[in-house]
C-alpha positions in Angstrom: -13.2 -2.8 -8.7 -11.5 -6.1 -8.8 -7.8 -6.8 -9.5 -5.2 -4.4 -11.0 -1.6 -3.7 -10.8 -0.6 -5.1 -7.4 0.4 -2.4 -5.0 0.2 -0.9 -1.6 -2.9 1.3 -1.5 -2.3 3.0 1.7 -5.2 4.9 3.1 -4.2 8.0 5.0 -0.6 7.3 4.7 -1.0 4.2 6.7 -0.8 0.7 5.6 -4.2 0.2 4.2 -3.1 -0.9 0.8 -4.2 -4.0 -0.8 -1.9 -6.9 -1.1 0.2 -4.7 -3.2 0.5 -1.2 -4.3 -2.8 -1.0 -6.0 -6.5 -0.4 -5.8 -7.4 -3.9 -6.3 -7.9 -6.3 -3.5 -8.0 -3.7 -0.9 -10.3 -4.4 2.0 -11.6 -0.9 1.8 -12.3 0.7 5.2 -15.8 1.8 6.0 -16.0 5.5 6.8 -15.2 6.3 10.4 -16.3 9.5 12.0 -14.1 10.4 14.9 -14.5 14.0 16.0 -11.5 15.2 14.0 -11.8 18.5 12.2 -10.7 18.9 8.6 -8.3 21.7 7.8 -7.2 23.0 4.4 -3.9 24.3 3.2 -3.1 26.4 0.1 -0.7 24.2 -1.8 1.3 24.9 -5.0 0.3 22.9 -8.1 3.8 22.6 -9.5 6.8 23.2 -7.2 9.3 23.0 -10.0 8.0 25.6 -12.4 8.5 29.2 -11.3 6.1 30.4 -13.9 3.2 28.3 -12.5 1.2 30.2 -10.0 -1.9 28.0 -9.6 -2.8 26.6 -6.2 -5.2 24.2 -4.7 -6.6 23.1 -1.3 -4.9 20.3 0.4 -6.5 18.5 3.4 -4.8 18.0 6.7 -5.6 17.2 10.3 -4.3 18.3 13.7 -4.2 16.7 17.1 -2.7 19.0 19.8 -4.0 17.1 22.8 -0.5 16.2 24.0 1.4 19.2 22.8 3.4 21.1 25.3 6.5 22.4 23.6 7.6 19.0 22.3 8.5 18.0 18.8 6.1 18.0 15.8 5.0 14.6 14.4 3.9 14.6 10.8 2.1 11.6 9.4 2.5 11.4 5.6 -0.6 10.6 3.6 -0.6 7.9 1.0 -2.4 6.5 -2.0 -5.9 6.8 -0.6 -8.2 9.0 1.4 -6.7 10.2 4.7 -8.5 8.3 7.6 -9.1 10.5 10.6 -9.1 7.4 12.8 -5.3 7.7 12.8 -5.6 11.1 14.6 -7.2 9.4 17.6 -5.4 6.0 17.7 -2.2 4.4 16.7 1.3 3.8 18.1 2.5 7.2 17.0 0.0 8.9 19.3 1.4 6.8 22.2 4.8 8.3 21.4 3.3 11.7 21.0 1.8 11.6 24.5 5.2 10.6 26.0 7.1 13.3 24.1 4.4 16.0 24.3 4.3 16.2 20.5 2.0 18.1 18.2 0.5 15.7 15.6 -0.3 16.6 12.0 -1.4 14.4 9.1 -1.2 15.7 5.5 -3.3 14.0 2.8 -1.3 13.1 -0.4 -2.0 15.2 -3.5 -4.6 13.7 -5.9 -6.0 11.3 -3.2 -9.0 11.5 -0.9 -10.4 15.1 -0.9 -7.1 16.7 -2.0 -7.8 17.6 -5.6 -5.1 19.7 -7.4 -6.9 19.7 -10.7 -10.5 19.7 -12.0 -10.2 16.0 -13.0 -7.8 13.2 -13.3 -7.1 13.1 -17.0 -3.7 11.7 -17.8 -2.5 15.1 -18.8 -3.3 16.4 -15.3 -1.6 13.4 -13.6 1.7 14.8 -14.7 1.5 16.7 -11.4 1.3 13.5 -9.5 4.6 12.2 -8.4 6.6 11.4 -5.3 8.8 14.4 -6.1 5.9 16.7 -6.0 4.6 15.1 -2.8 7.9 15.6 -1.0 7.8 19.3 -2.1 4.2 19.5 -0.7 5.5 18.3 2.6 8.3 20.9 2.6 6.0 23.8 1.7 3.5 22.6 4.3 6.1 22.3 7.0 7.6 25.7 6.2 4.2 27.5 6.3 3.0 25.7 9.4 6.2 26.4 11.2 5.6 30.1 10.7 1.9 30.0 11.3 2.1 28.0 14.5 5.3 29.5 15.7 7.2 26.2 15.7 10.7 27.6 14.8 12.4 25.8 17.7 10.6 22.5 17.2 12.1 19.3 15.7 10.0 17.5 13.2 9.6 13.8 12.9 7.8 12.2 9.9 6.0 8.9 10.0 4.7 6.8 7.2 3.8 3.2 6.3 4.3 1.4 3.0 4.5 4.0 0.2 4.3 6.9 2.7 7.1 5.1 4.5 9.1 5.5 1.3 8.2 9.2 1.3 9.3 9.5 4.9 12.7 8.1 4.0 13.0 10.3 1.0 11.8 13.4 2.8 14.6 13.0 5.4 17.0 12.3 2.5 16.1 15.2 0.3 15.1 17.8 3.0 17.5 17.1 5.9 17.3 20.8 6.9 13.6 20.5 7.6 13.1 17.1 9.2 15.0 15.7 12.1 14.1 12.1 12.0 11.8 9.6 10.2 10.0 6.3 11.0 9.6 4.5 7.6 7.5 1.4 8.3 7.3 -1.3 5.7 8.8 1.1 3.2 9.8 -0.2 -0.3 12.8 2.0 -1.0 13.9 0.2 -4.2 11.8 0.7 -7.3 11.5 -2.5 -9.3 9.5 -3.2 -12.5 9.2 -7.0 -12.0 8.6 -7.6 -8.3 8.8 -11.4 -8.5 9.9 -11.5 -4.9 6.5 -10.5 -3.6 4.8 -13.9 -4.5 8.0 -15.7 -3.4 7.5 -14.3 0.1 3.8 -15.2 -0.1 4.8 -18.8 -0.7 7.3 -18.7 2.2 4.8 -17.2 4.6 2.1 -19.8 3.7 4.7 -22.6 4.0 5.9 -21.4 7.4 2.4 -22.2 8.7 1.9 -25.4 6.7 4.2 -26.6 3.9 1.3 -28.4 2.2 -0.6 -25.1 1.9 1.2 -23.5 -1.0 1.4 -26.8 -2.7 -2.4 -27.0 -2.7 -2.7 -23.4 -3.9 -0.4 -24.2 -6.8 -2.4 -27.3 -7.7 -5.6 -25.2 -7.7 -4.1 -22.4 -9.7 -2.7 -24.7 -12.3 -6.0 -26.5 -12.6 -7.8 -23.2 -13.1 -5.3 -22.1 -15.8 -6.1 -25.3 -17.7 -9.8 -24.9 -17.3 -9.8 -21.3 -18.6 -8.5 -22.6 -21.9 -11.8 -24.4 -22.6 -15.0 -22.4 -23.0 -17.1 -25.4 -21.8 -15.7 -24.8 -18.3 -16.8 -21.1 -18.1 -20.3 -21.8 -16.7 -18.8 -24.0 -13.9 -16.1 -21.5 -13.1 -18.7 -18.7 -12.9 -20.8 -20.7 -10.5 -17.9 -22.2 -8.4 -16.3 -18.8 -7.8 -19.5 -16.8 -7.6 -18.5 -14.4 -10.4 -20.7 -11.4 -11.0 -21.0 -12.1 -14.7 -20.8 -15.1 -17.0 -17.1 -15.7 -17.5 -15.8 -14.5 -20.9 -12.2 -15.0 -22.0 -11.4 -13.2 -25.2 -7.8 -12.4 -24.6 -4.8 -13.2 -22.5 -5.5 -10.1 -20.5 -9.0 -11.4 -19.6 -7.5 -14.7 -18.4 -4.7 -13.0 -16.4 -7.1 -10.6 -14.7 -9.2 -13.6 -13.5 -6.2 -15.4 -12.2 -4.7 -12.3 -10.5 -8.0 -11.4 -8.9 -8.3 -14.8 -7.3 -4.7 -14.9 -6.2 -5.3 -11.5 -4.6 -7.3 -13.2 -1.8 -4.1 -14.9 -0.6 -1.8 -11.9 -1.3 -4.0 -9.6 0.8 -4.3 -12.0 3.7 -0.6 -12.7 3.8 0.3 -9.0 3.6 -1.9 -8.0 6.5 -1.8 -11.3 8.5 -3.0 -10.7 12.0 -2.5 -6.9 11.8 -4.7 -4.9 14.2 -6.6 -3.1 11.5 -10.1 -3.3 12.8 -10.0 0.2 14.3 -9.8 1.6 10.8 -13.1 0.0 10.0 -11.5 -2.7 7.8 -13.6 -5.8 7.2 -12.2 -9.3 7.1 -9.4 -8.8 9.6 -10.2 -12.1 11.2 -9.1 -14.0 8.1 -5.5 -15.0 8.5 -3.0 -17.3 6.9 -4.1 -20.0 9.3 -7.7 -19.7 8.2 -6.8 -19.9 4.5 -4.4 -22.7 4.8 -6.7 -24.7 7.0 -9.2 -24.6 4.1 -6.6 -25.3 1.4 -5.4 -28.4 3.3 -8.8 -29.8 4.3 -9.8 -32.6 1.9 -13.4 -32.4 3.2 -13.8 -29.3 0.9 -13.0 -31.5 -2.1 -10.1 -31.0 -4.5 -7.6 -28.1 -4.3 -9.7 -26.4 -6.9 -12.8 -26.7 -4.7 -10.9 -25.4 -1.7 -9.7 -22.4 -3.8 -13.3 -21.7 -4.5 -14.2 -22.1 -0.8 -11.6 -19.4 0.0 -13.4 -17.0 -2.4 -16.8 -17.8 -0.7 -15.2 -17.0 2.7 -13.7 -13.7 1.5 -17.0 -12.6 -0.1 -18.9 -13.3 3.1 -16.3 -11.5 5.2 -16.3 -8.5 3.0 -20.1 -8.5 2.7 -20.0 -8.9 -1.1 -22.4 -10.9 -3.2 -20.1 -11.8 -6.0 -16.6 -11.4 -7.4 -16.0 -9.1 -10.3 -13.4 -10.6 -12.7 -14.1 -8.5 -15.9 -11.0 -6.9 -17.2 -13.1 -4.8 -19.6 -15.1 -3.4 -16.7 -11.9 -2.7 -14.8 -10.4 -0.7 -17.6 -13.7 1.2 -18.0 -13.6 2.2 -14.3 -9.9 3.1 -14.5 -10.3 5.3 -17.5 -13.1 7.3 -15.9 -11.3 10.7 -15.3 -13.9 12.4 -13.2 -13.5 12.8 -9.4 -16.8 11.0 -9.1 -15.5 7.8 -10.7 -15.2 4.5 -8.7 -11.4 4.6 -9.2 -11.0 8.2 -8.1 -10.3 7.5 -4.4 -6.9 6.3 -5.5 -7.1 3.4 -7.9 -6.4 5.4 -11.1 -3.9 7.6 -9.5 -1.9 4.9 -7.8 -1.6 2.7 -10.8 -0.4 5.8 -12.7 2.4 6.1 -10.2 3.4 2.5 -10.6 3.5 3.0 -14.3 5.5 6.2 -14.1 7.8 5.8 -11.1 7.9 2.5 -9.3 6.8 -0.6 -11.2 6.2 -2.9 -8.2 4.4 -5.3 -10.5 3.8 -8.6 -8.7 4.1 -11.1 -11.5 4.1 -14.9 -11.6 7.4 -14.9 -13.5 9.2 -16.7 -10.7 9.1 -20.5 -10.3 9.3 -20.2 -6.6 5.7 -19.2 -6.0 2.3 -21.0 -6.2 0.4 -18.9 -8.8 0.2 -18.8 -12.6 -0.9 -16.7 -15.4 -0.2 -13.0 -14.8 3.3 -12.3 -16.1 5.1 -8.9 -16.3 3.7 -8.2 -19.7 0.1 -8.3 -18.3 0.9 -5.4 -15.9 2.7 -3.4 -18.6 -0.3 -3.8 -20.9 -2.5 -2.4 -18.2 -0.4 0.8 -18.2 -1.0 1.1 -22.0 -4.7 0.2 -21.8 -5.4 2.8 -19.1 -3.1 5.7 -19.9 -2.0 5.4 -23.5 0.4 3.5 -25.8 3.4 5.7 -24.7 3.2 3.9 -21.3 5.1 0.9 -22.6 7.9 -1.3 -21.3 10.7 0.9 -22.5 9.4 4.0 -20.8 8.3 2.2 -17.6 11.7 0.7 -17.1 13.4 4.0 -17.8 11.1 5.7 -15.2 11.9 3.0 -12.6 15.6 3.5 -13.2 15.2 7.2 -12.8 13.4 6.8 -9.4 16.4 4.8 -8.1 18.8 7.3 -9.4 16.9 10.1 -7.6 16.6 8.4 -4.2 19.4 5.8 -4.2 17.4 2.7 -3.8 18.9 0.5 -1.1 22.0 2.8 -0.9 20.5 5.5 1.4 22.9 8.2 2.4 21.2 9.8 5.3 20.7 9.5 9.1 18.1 9.2 11.9 15.8 6.9 9.9 14.1 3.9 11.5 13.0 1.1 9.1 10.5 -1.3 10.8 9.5 -4.4 8.7 7.6 -7.6 9.3 9.1 -10.9 8.0 5.6 -12.1 6.9 5.0 -9.0 4.8 6.1 -9.5 1.1 7.1 -5.8 1.0 10.1 -6.4 3.2 11.8 -7.7 0.1 12.2 -4.1 -1.2 12.9 -2.6 2.3 15.8 -2.2 4.7 16.1 -5.2 6.9 19.6 -4.7 8.2 21.2 -1.7 9.8 22.9 0.5 7.3 24.7 2.7 9.9 24.4 3.8 13.6 21.6 6.1 12.5 19.9 4.0 9.7 18.3 1.4 11.9 16.4 -1.7 10.8 13.7 -3.1 13.1 13.0 -6.5 11.5 10.0 -8.1 13.4 9.6 -11.9 13.2 6.1 -13.2 12.7 4.5 -9.9 11.8 3.1 -8.4 8.6 2.6 -5.0 6.9 3.0 -2.0 9.2 2.2 -4.1 12.3 4.1 -1.7 14.6 2.0 1.3 13.6 -1.4 -0.1 14.7 -2.7 0.3 18.2 -1.3 -2.1 20.8 -3.4 -5.0 22.0 -3.1 -7.7 24.6 -2.4 -10.5 22.1 0.5 -8.7 20.4 3.6 -11.0 20.3 6.4 -10.0 22.5 8.7 -9.2 19.6 6.2 -6.6 18.4 5.9 -5.1 21.8 9.7 -4.9 22.0 9.9 -3.3 18.5 7.6 -0.5 19.5 9.6 0.2 22.6 12.9 0.1 20.7 11.5 2.6 18.1 10.5 4.9 20.9 13.9 4.7 22.6 15.6 5.7 19.3 13.3 8.7 18.8 13.7 9.7 22.4 17.5 9.6 22.1 17.6 11.5 18.8 15.2 14.2 20.0 17.2 14.8 23.2 
C-alpha cells in the first residue's frame, strides 16, 4: 500500500506509525518472535449499550519478570498489531525493573489479532473509536485487578503517539482507575487540516541545512508541472521506479503521487535517528542528514533528479523493487473489508478513525512548507471514496469538533500526566510542550523525534534524551510513593 491519509500508525501502541497517522509510508516492522506468550481477554463489543451482550477476544501480553508488589504498568496498544518486542525491551521496562512493576500490554480493538467483528465493513467500524478503546482499558483493568488480586496496586499507563493520546484521555476520563500516565508524542488536539505537520518538516530539514527544503520545494514544483503533461509520464515512471506506467486521470491521481513521494521525507523526519531497529523496522539508518545531503548534492543532477535519488535510496533500504503510486489500487485495497485484506492490519481502520474522530490530515495548504499538490480536499475525498459519501467535509469537521469537546483538546483538566515530545517530530505541534500545572508536566526534548524516549537506551543517545528519561522516572517515582 502506498500513500494515504497521513497519520501515526503506531504498531503495538508504540510509535511505529508512518510519518503521520496512517497506513501509508510506514516502514512496517518485520515479524519478531521473542518468547512472549499471547493471552486473550473476553471484551465487550459495545460498552455504551446495555442491551448489547456480544463479546470478543482481545489480545494482551504479560511480563511479570520484575513484579514484586509494585505498581502495574499498562502499555496501550495503537493502530496496528501489538509487537511483543516491547514486552522484552524499551524504557518502560527499565522503569518497571526499578519499581518492581507488573507489565501488561493490551492490543487496540480492530487492530492486529483483536477482531471484535467478523469483518471490517463500514457498518462494523461503528464500534471502533477512542471512546470504546478507553472503555476497553477500563473493563480490562477492572477484571485483571480482580483476577490477579491487584486491589492495592497503583496503575500507570504508557502510550506513544495515538496511544499517548489514549493514555492522556484514560487518566482524564477514568481517574478512579489510573494513577498516572506517560503520554509520549501524544496529539491531544484534533484538527482537520493539520498544516503544521509539513511546516515542522520544513523547519527540521532547514535546521540541518537551509538549502535542503529549498531543493525539495524546487523538485516538488517541477514534478507538479511535469504531471500536467502526459508526454512526461514515461520519464517519471522510469525516474521514480514506479510499479506501473503512470496514469493521471484525476486530481486525486496526481495528489496521490505527490503525497506518496513527499512521504519519504515526512517519514524520515518524524523518526529521525530514533532507535527503532529492535522492532525489526527497516531503513532506520536513513536520517535527515542522509536525505538532505542528497538533496543538496549537485552531482546527482537537478533537484528533480535528487528527489528521484531519494526514492531509489528508500526502495533499497526497504527492500522494495518499485514504488506504488496508483490511487485506484489504493482505494481497492482500502475497500477490502475482509480480515485477510492488505489494509486489515490497520490501514482501513486507522483512516476510518481519522475520518470520524481526528482529522490530522497533513495537507500542503500552508505556504511555509516545501511540498505541493495534496490539499485538504484530497484527504476529505479519500474518506468519501473509501467509506461512503456521508463521510464528507461537514460531517468530518463536526466529528473533529466533538472529539475536542469530549477530551478538551489542549485544555486538559487532570493531573499526574507526563507529556514527552521531540522538537524534530511534527506531531509536537498538536501536543503539550509546556507545563500546564505541577502535575501536568511537559518534557520537551531538543534534537529528538517521535517517541524517542520510549525506545531502548543506547550509547549514542544525546544527553538531553538521557536526562529526559531520568526526569520521567523521577516523576513516576515521586507520584507512586
